[in-house]
N, C-alpha and C positions, 0 to 999 in steps of 0.2 A: 754892361762891362765887357771889355775886350782884353786880350793879352797877346804879347809878342814873345816868341822864344828865339833868342839870338845868341850868337857865339860871343863869349867874353873877349876873345882875341881879335877877330877880324870883323865882327858885327853881322856876319851872314846869318840868315834865318835857318832854323832846323826844319827839315822836310819829312823826317821819319821818327824813328825811336832811337836814333844813335845817341850814344853817351858823350861822344866827342865830335868836334867839327871835322869833317872829312878834308877840309881845305888846310886848316892850320893846326889841328889837333887839340885845340883849347876846349874847355867845358862850355856848356850853355847856361843861360840864365833866363828867367821869366820876368817880364815887366807888365804890370797890369795898368789899365787906364779906366777911369770911372770912379765914382765916389764910393767910399767905404759904406758897407751895409751892416747894420746890427745883426742881421741874419748871417752868421759866419759862412754858411755854404754858398751864399750869393756872391761872395768875393772870389769864387773860383770858377770862372766861365768855361774852363777846359774840362770840367768834370760834369758829366751828364747823369751819372748814377753813382750814388755814394754807397760804399760798403761800410756797415756800422757794426761795431762790437759793444755798443752801449756806452759810448764816450760821454763824459760829463765835463762841466767846467770845473777844473781842478781848483780846490780852495787855496786861499792865501792866508797864512797864519802869522801873526805878529809875535816875535819872540823877545820883544823889548829892545831898547837901545836904538830904535830906528830901523831895525832889520826885519823885513817881511820875507816869508818863505812860501814859494809857489810849489805846492805839493803834487808834482807831476807823477809821483809814484802811485797816485790813484787813477792812472790811465790803465786801459785794459791789459797791457803786458808790462806795466809797472815802470815805464820811463817816458820821457818826452818824445822818443822816436815814434810813438803812436800818433801824436798830435799832428794832424795834417800830414806830417811826413810820410809814414808808411801808408796811412789811409788815403791821402791825396794821390800818391803815385799808383797804388794798386787800383783805386777807383778809376783813375784816368785810363789805365791799361784795360780794365774790365769793361768800361763804358764805350765800347765800339772799336777800340784798338785791337783787343784780343778777346775772343769768346772763351778760349781755353788754351791749353798749352803749358809751357814751362817758363818759370822766371828764375833767374839766378841772382844771388847776392853774395858778397864777400864780407862776412862779419861773424865774429865768434861771440858777440855780446848782444847789447840792447837792440841794435838795428836788425840783426839776424832774427831775433825773437819777434820783433814787430812785423817784419816782412813775412815771416813764416805764418804768423797768426792771420794777418789780413789776406795774404795770398791764398791760404787754405780756405778761408771764408769765401773768397771770390771764386773758388773752384779751380785754381791753378795747381799744377804740380810745382812744388817749391824745392829748390836746391840751395842750400847755404854752404858756401865754401869757406873753410876755416884753416888756420895754420895747424900744424901737427901738435903744437903744444897748447892748444886752446883749453880753457878751464872746463872741466867736466860738468860742473854744476850749471854753467850757462848753456852748455851743449844740451843738457837734459831739458831745459826749458824750450829750446828751439825744436827739439824732436817731439815735444809733447803736442805741438799744433799740427793736427792732421797728418801726422807721420812725415813731416818735412824731412827730406833727406839731407844729412850732413856729409859733405865731401871734404875729407882732410887732405891737405896739400903740403908736401915737404917744401921747405925753402923759406924765402923772405915774404914780407907782406906784399911786395910787388908780384911775386910768383902766384900768390893766392888770388890777387886781382886778375892777373892774366888768365888763370884757369876759369874764373867766373865769367869773364868776358867772352872767352872762346866757347866753353861748355863742350863736354865730350860729344853730345848729340844735340847741339843747338840750344835754343832758349833765349829769351830776352834778358839782357843784363839790367836788372832792377837795382842799380847802385844807389845807396843812400848818400854817397858823396857826389857822384857825377850826374845822376839824373836830376834835372832841374825841378821836376815836379815834387820830389822829396824835400829839397831845401825850401821850395816855395810854400809847401804845406805847413811848414813850421811857423809861418807868420801868424797862425792862429794864436800863438803865445802872446804876441803884442796885442791882438784884438781883445783877448780875455783880460789881460792886465788892465788895459784901457777901460773896459767895462767895470771891472772890479774896483778900480780907483775912481769910479763915478765920473768918467769922462775926462780923466787927467792921466798923468804918468808919474811914477816915482822919479826921484832925482837921478838915480843911477840903477842899472841892472847888472848884476854879477852873473857871468856866464862861464861855465867850465868849457874849456876848449881842447879838442883833440884834432879831428879833421876840420872843424869849424862850421859844420852845417847848422848847428843851433844858432850860433852867433850871426851867420849870414842870413838865415831865414828870418830872424828877429829884426835885423837892421834893414837889409836890402828889400825885404818884402813888407812885413807888417808895419814897422815904424815909419818907413818912407811913405807907405800908402796912407797912413793916418795923417802924416804931415801934409802930403800933397792934397788930401781931401779937406784940409782945413780943420780937422778934428783936434789936433794938438798944435801949439805954437812953436814948439822946439822939441828936439829929440832928447831923451835922457842920455846921460853918459853911459857907455857900455864899458864894463870892466871885464876883460878877458882874464881867465885864471888858468894857470898851468902848473903841474908839479915841477919842482926845480930840476928833476932828473930828465924830464922830457918837455922842453920849452921853446920850440922853434919860433912860435909867433911872438913871444916876448922878446926874443933876440932880434927879430926883424924890426920890431917897434923901437928897440933900443939902438939899432944900427950896429949890432955886434955880430960877428960870424958865429954860426952855431955848428958845433961838432957833436953829432949824436953819440951818446954813451955806448959802450960795447954791449951791455946787457939791455939797456932801454927799459928797465922795469921800475915800477913805482907801486906803492900801495893803492894809488888811484889807477887801477889797471884798465879802466875804460878811456884813459887819457894818454895813450902812449904812441900816437901817430908821430913818427920821426920826420917824415917829409910830406907835409900836407899839400895836396895838389892845389888847393885854393888859398894857400898861405898868404900870398900878396893881397888878395881880395879881403881876407879876414883882417889883416893888419890895417888896411885902408879903411875898412868899416869902423874899426875902433877909433882911428884918427879923426874921422869925420864927425864923430859925436863928442870929441874932446875927452875921450876916455883914456884908458891905460891898460896895461897888462901886468898882472901880479904873479910872481912865482912863489910857491909855498913848498915847504919841506915835508917829507913824510911824517915827521914828528908833529908839525903844525897841523897837518891834515887829520891825524889820528886824535889829537887833542880836541880839535873842532868837532870831530865825529862823536867823541865821548860827551862833549857838552850838549850837542844837539840831542843825543840819546837821553840825557838827563832831563831835557825839556820835552821829551815825549815824541820826538821826530825820528822816525825809523828810516833814515836815509842811507843810500848807497855810499860807500867810502869815497868814491870819485866825486859824488855830489857835495861832500863835506868840504871840498877844496874852496868853494865859494865863501863859506863862512870863515874858513881859515884866512882867506884874503881880506875879508871884511874886518876881522879882528886885527890883522897884521898892520893894515894901513890906518886903523883907528878912525873909521868913518862915523863911529857912534856920535849921534847928536848933530851930524852934518847933513841934515835932510833925510828923506826916506830912501831906503835901498831895498830892492827885491832880489831874491836868490832862488834859482831853479833847483829842484830836488828830485832825484831818482830814488828807487826803493832799496832799502837794506835787505828786503826779503830775498833778493837774488844771491846775496853772499852768505846770509845767516842760515837760511833754511833750504839749502841745496839748489837754489836758483841764482 
């Protein structure tokens, strides 16, 4: 199996570890060629040595009415950001690209925790850049992994990103949004669902959307690879889900201008990216599957979270958005649907 790393804007190939194309400034993407393998790690030719924290194939639980829940809160740091994403990127960097040194990431939540855990396990010095108003409970999780350093930055989300890219004293920018190995690693989600559905796929997959890395990794990597390998005959619909208060992707798909709210806050605090760098690509991925984007209110999110809790699912509030969308559009009985879930542990017990 081979892979090509190329610029999404001009098509040029990447020659180093840069996060953006030096010619046009666009992000990079990864394209794999070769048949899908049931051994998940065989599908990643650019990784020579895998860093492991005891990953498992996260279970799928049926909650009735045709909805299945992929419990990614049973990942090592309790979110989908572990799967392939942080693991693939850090393993790629460690396996010959960097023997030691510093990696920088800009995230105050799940991605920061995942990079901190895998980066520490790989022997890197890890610095996670966050906004000055980042939630303390999530910062504590990040700091718990190998003493990862949290660097607080005053200003906007863009200011935080610039600080991480520059780094006061160097370091590789291990971005969960821009580094293509992170997004590409998330295709393990499609592979696992394919295996757990006994060589098929659900009719649709609900995906919470912020920067869009989960959705792109699922579509551009995993589902496309399975389709091109002849393992599935068609792609399931992808239903992107965003909170009403922060919904740029839904607005793109509806052809409406989007004006970010002044505060940009929602109970779904992991889904508040106002200006997604890959927004156009995310919207196009949804279109290509015949899917849609659903906006849900804070009230609908909390109602869905309470219902999932009563069913014994301890999910993160931001993950409850997918069930809120499922209920809102009344897909019950219209084929099988799969919903990805992160952990309630992060917000209920100090993480």
